[in-house]
C-alpha positions, -999 to +999 in steps of 0.1 A: -043-331-386-047-366-395-082-364-382-091-334-402-077-349-434-095-382-430-126-363-422-122-341-454-114-373-477-146-390-461-168-360-470-154-356-506-159-394-511-197-387-499-201-359-521-187-380-553-211-408-547-238-379-546-226-366-577-223-400-595-259-410-582-271-376-594-261-383-629-272-419-626-307-406-619-306-380-647-293-404-673-315-434-664-347-414-667-335-391-695-320-419-717-352-443-709-375-415-724-350-410-753-357-448-757-396-446-756-393-418-782-370-436-807-377-474-805-413-476-803-437-472-835-459-456-827-440-435-801-461-420-775-439-388-776-437-384-814-465-359-814-461-346-779-421-340-775-429-317-745-430-352-728-396-357-736-384-325-726-403-324-692-392-360-683-354-349-686-363-318-667-379-336-637-351-360-638-328-333-628-353-318-601-354-354-588-316-357-586-312-324-570-338-335-542-318-368-537-285-356-534-283-318-531-279-318-494-246-339-498-230-324-530-247-293-539-259-315-570-237-300-598-243-330-622-226-313-651-191-307-652-196-272-669-218-261-638-187-275-618-164-253-637-186-223-634-190-225-597-152-230-591-146-199-612-173-178-596-189-191-565-159-204-544-161-239-551-129-256-543-106-261-572-092-294-554-129-310-560-130-301-595-115-332-610-130-357-586-165-342-592-160-344-631-149-382-626-179-389-605-204-372-628-188-391-660-189-426-641-225-418-632-233-412-671-216-445-678-237-465-652-267-448-659-264-456-697-258-491-685-288-496-666-309-482-694-293-509-718-301-535-691-338-523-694-338-517-730-313-541-747-337-564-761-358-536-775-327-520-790-316-552-807-353-557-822-352-523-833-318-527-851-329-558-867-365-547-880-348-516-893-315-536-909-291-513-891-258-521-877-246-510-845-212-498-858-220-485-893-255-471-887-252-465-853-283-482-846-303-466-816-272-448-805-293-417-802-309-432-770-275-427-752-257-401-768-263-368-791-258-361-827-264-334-851-297-333-862-309-327-899-292-298-914-271-290-886-230-296-890-208-304-862-197-271-857-232-255-860-240-283-832-212-272-812-222-233-814-255-244-803-244-260-773-223-230-763-255-210-766-278-232-748-255-243-719-250-204-713-286-198-710-287-230-687-260-218-664-271-179-663-305-196-653-289-214-626-269-188-612-298-164-611-320-191-594-295-197-569-282-162-563-286-152-526-291-114-536-317-124-562-351-115-543-372-127-570-356-161-573-373-192-561-373-196-524-365-220-501-362-257-522-385-246-549-353-239-570-348-276-579-380-274-597-373-243-618-340-257-626-355-287-638-381-267-657-353-248-674-337-278-687-372-287-701-379-255-716-343-256-733-351-292-746-384-283-759-372-252-779-339-267-791-340-305-788-340-314-825-308-293-832-282-320-817-301-337-788-294-307-763-264-324-744-261-294-721-238-314-699-206-331-711-212-363-683-246-367-697-230-375-734-193-386-726-207-412-702-229-428-722-208-424-751-182-443-735-205-471-723-218-474-759-184-477-772-176-506-749-209-521-755-203-526-794-210-493-810-174-488-817-167-457-841-204-448-842-193-437-804-158-428-810-148-409-829-183-406-840-193-392-875-178-360-882-154-366-853-184-353-831-174-368-798-158-340-783-180-310-792-208-319-768-177-315-741-164-282-756-197-266-763-210-270-728-178-262-710-175-229-727-212-222-725-213-226-691-183-201-684-201-176-706-235-178-688-217-176-656-197-147-666-228-128-678-246-131-646-217-126-623-205-093-643-236-079-656-264-085-632-250-096-599-232-063-591-262-045-595-284-062-572-301-041-548-301-067-520-264-070-528-257-031-525-276-028-494-255-056-478-222-036-489-235-003-479-242-020-442-207-033-442-191-003-452-208+014-424 
């Protein structure tokens, strides 16, 4: 029994390391392209926002290929919750996965700051921006409502967008979906799904879609000197990129599991064969 517990604990540790590393990859690459977009004038992405979106998406794809065989690469607390509710993921692992994902967001933001810190400081000075009062360059790290978008409207958007994300992930990874990408190509299509969501909605509130991608960097920024610009953030927005994606992920998973999966022909054939 002791050996079994040690083996289980070691496996969980490996999964947590993988989840942390997956989010580090996503945030390091994603926040770096946000820095390229925000801090330079002219920015190479100002007239080509698809470049920002596809970079975020391919960061997700890379994270899946690097860590998927160890942890399944949830890399998102909303995905972990949805998998626990509908795909048999152990509830005992949910909190450790969440902790590892948020830690990955924090460390990824720290790496971005290590690379772009001097550029951020120059940007703030050149534009006469204060880190705390103006949140100088904070959009590199965490999300805010965009122009003409209230905090509650932004949270509603995150519910909708994350529902589409998890609906797509469940479809892509469903064993009964015969038109889903086969073998290891699913990672590419999940990345493309993230990219098209960003390309179509990124200006609304930065398309968080992922509590760890927002909360981890937000905690880093609070520690690094952004203070109340990070917590509680203008309009007390800090909790909305958490609540919105968590609710949206459950909605998307529920839609797939209740409205589509029961009617998959392949599933019906398996059920009929089992009954015979």
